[in-house]
C-alpha positions as CSV (number, residue, x, y, z in Angstrom):
1,M,15.1,-6.5,-14.8
2,A,13.4,-4.9,-11.8
3,K,12.6,-1.7,-13.7
4,R,11.0,-3.7,-16.6
5,T,9.0,-5.8,-14.2
6,A,7.8,-2.8,-12.2
7,T,6.7,-1.1,-15.4
8,I,4.8,-4.1,-16.8
9,L,3.2,-5.1,-13.5
10,G,2.5,-1.4,-12.7
11,I,0.4,-1.4,-15.9
12,V,-1.2,-4.7,-14.9
13,F,-2.2,-3.2,-11.5
14,L,-3.6,-0.1,-13.2
15,V,-5.7,-2.2,-15.6
16,A,-6.9,-4.4,-12.6
17,G,-7.8,-1.2,-10.7
18,V,-9.8,0.2,-13.5
19,G,-11.3,-3.2,-14.3
20,G,-12.5,-3.4,-10.7
21,F,-14.7,-0.4,-11.2
22,V,-16.1,-1.8,-14.5
23,M,-16.4,-5.5,-13.6
24,P,-16.0,-5.9,-9.9
25,G,-16.6,-9.6,-9.7
26,M,-14.6,-10.6,-12.8
27,L,-12.9,-14.0,-12.8
28,G,-13.8,-14.6,-9.1
29,F,-11.9,-11.6,-7.7
30,H,-13.5,-9.6,-4.9
31,L,-12.8,-6.1,-6.3
32,S,-14.5,-3.7,-4.1
33,V,-14.0,0.1,-4.5
34,A,-11.3,0.0,-1.8
35,H,-9.6,-3.0,-3.4
36,S,-9.6,-1.3,-6.8
37,V,-8.2,1.9,-5.3
38,V,-5.4,-0.1,-3.7
39,H,-4.6,-1.6,-7.1
40,L,-4.5,1.8,-8.7
41,I,-2.2,3.2,-6.1
42,S,0.0,0.1,-6.3
43,G,0.1,0.4,-10.1
44,A,1.1,4.1,-10.0
45,I,3.9,3.5,-7.4
46,S,5.2,0.5,-9.4
47,L,5.1,2.4,-12.7
48,Y,7.0,5.3,-11.1
49,F,9.8,3.0,-10.0
50,G,9.8,1.2,-13.3
51,V,9.9,4.4,-15.4
52,K,11.5,7.1,-13.3
53,G,13.2,5.3,-10.4
54,T,16.8,4.3,-10.3
55,M,17.8,0.6,-10.8
56,A,18.7,0.4,-7.1
57,G,15.3,1.9,-6.1
58,A,13.4,-0.4,-8.4
59,R,15.3,-3.4,-7.0
60,M,14.5,-2.4,-3.4
61,F,10.9,-1.5,-4.2
62,S,10.4,-4.9,-6.0
63,F,11.7,-6.9,-3.2
64,I,9.8,-5.0,-0.4
65,F,6.6,-4.7,-2.4
66,G,6.7,-8.3,-3.5
67,T,7.3,-9.5,0.1
68,V,4.2,-7.5,1.3
69,Y,2.0,-8.8,-1.5
70,A,3.2,-12.4,-1.1
71,L,2.6,-12.3,2.7
72,L,-0.8,-10.8,2.1
73,G,-1.7,-13.8,-0.1
74,V,-0.3,-16.3,2.5
75,A,-2.2,-14.5,5.3
76,G,-5.4,-14.9,3.3
77,Y,-4.9,-18.7,3.2
78,I,-4.1,-18.8,6.9
79,W,-6.9,-16.5,8.2
80,G,-9.5,-16.9,5.5
81,D,-12.7,-18.7,6.3
82,A,-15.5,-20.2,4.3
83,A,-17.8,-17.2,3.9
84,V,-20.0,-15.1,1.7
85,P,-18.7,-11.5,1.0
86,S,-20.4,-8.8,2.9
87,D,-23.0,-6.5,1.3
88,G,-21.2,-4.1,-1.0
89,V,-18.3,-6.4,-1.7
90,P,-18.5,-8.2,-5.1
91,G,-17.5,-11.7,-5.8
92,P,-18.6,-15.3,-5.0
93,A,-18.7,-17.1,-1.7
94,D,-15.2,-18.5,-1.0
95,L,-13.6,-21.1,1.2
96,R,-10.8,-18.7,2.1
97,L,-12.5,-15.3,2.4
98,F,-10.2,-13.0,4.3
99,K,-12.1,-10.0,5.6
100,V,-9.3,-7.5,6.0
101,I,-11.8,-4.7,6.6
102,P,-15.2,-6.3,6.7
103,G,-17.6,-4.8,4.2
104,V,-14.8,-2.7,2.6
105,L,-11.8,-4.9,1.7
106,E,-12.3,-8.7,1.5
107,L,-10.1,-11.1,-0.4
108,G,-10.8,-14.6,-1.7
109,T,-8.9,-17.5,-3.0
110,V,-8.3,-16.0,-6.5
111,D,-7.1,-12.8,-4.9
112,H,-4.7,-14.8,-2.7
113,L,-3.3,-16.6,-5.7
114,F,-2.8,-13.4,-7.6
115,H,-1.1,-11.7,-4.6
116,I,1.2,-14.7,-4.1
117,F,2.1,-15.0,-7.8
118,V,2.7,-11.3,-8.2
119,G,4.6,-11.0,-4.9
120,L,6.9,-13.8,-5.8
121,L,7.5,-12.3,-9.3
122,Y,8.4,-8.9,-7.8
123,M,10.7,-10.6,-5.2
124,A,12.4,-12.7,-7.8
125,T,13.2,-9.8,-10.1
126,G,14.3,-7.7,-7.2
127,L,16.7,-10.4,-6.1
128,A,17.9,-11.1,-9.7
129,T,18.6,-7.5,-10.5
130,R,22.3,-6.5,-10.3
131,V,23.1,-3.0,-9.3
132,D,26.8,-2.1,-9.5
133,V,27.5,0.0,-6.4
134,L,31.3,0.2,-6.7
135,V,33.4,0.5,-9.8
136,R,36.9,1.6,-9.5
137,P,40.3,0.7,-11.0
138,G,41.8,-2.4,-9.5
139,P,45.5,-2.8,-8.7
140,E,46.5,-3.7,-12.3
141,G,44.2,-1.1,-13.9
142,T,41.3,-3.5,-14.3
143,K,37.8,-2.6,-13.2
144,R,36.0,-4.5,-10.5
145,G,32.5,-4.1,-9.3
146,S,30.1,-5.3,-6.6
147,G,27.0,-7.0,-7.9
148,L,24.8,-5.9,-5.0
């Protein structure tokens, strides 16, 4: 499950990254060049774990990556203020604009919602993915495994 999610969301991140260069203010996002580059890098890493990574690697990546993205979204709600984006940062004025790097990387409410949703999705699939780490014959010749 983690590999499939990492593959699909990796493609979503790549599309969002390219879309940020083509339509930087689409749907209320604040897709500056830096934000788009972060999405491209995130997409490439996610796609790698989805396509080439092991199931255990995809599971760990999904949980850690999801946690980081979800926390970023929550941080935006906590520290975001009513503001207008700086010059060079596309997007509308926002009640929860979080200026991570003012003038370079600024995140608004739509960005926070996206980050929380995607973060929780990654975390859920990471936690739901079973990786058998031990399979050996039991005392009566049956197989037993650990679902971690």
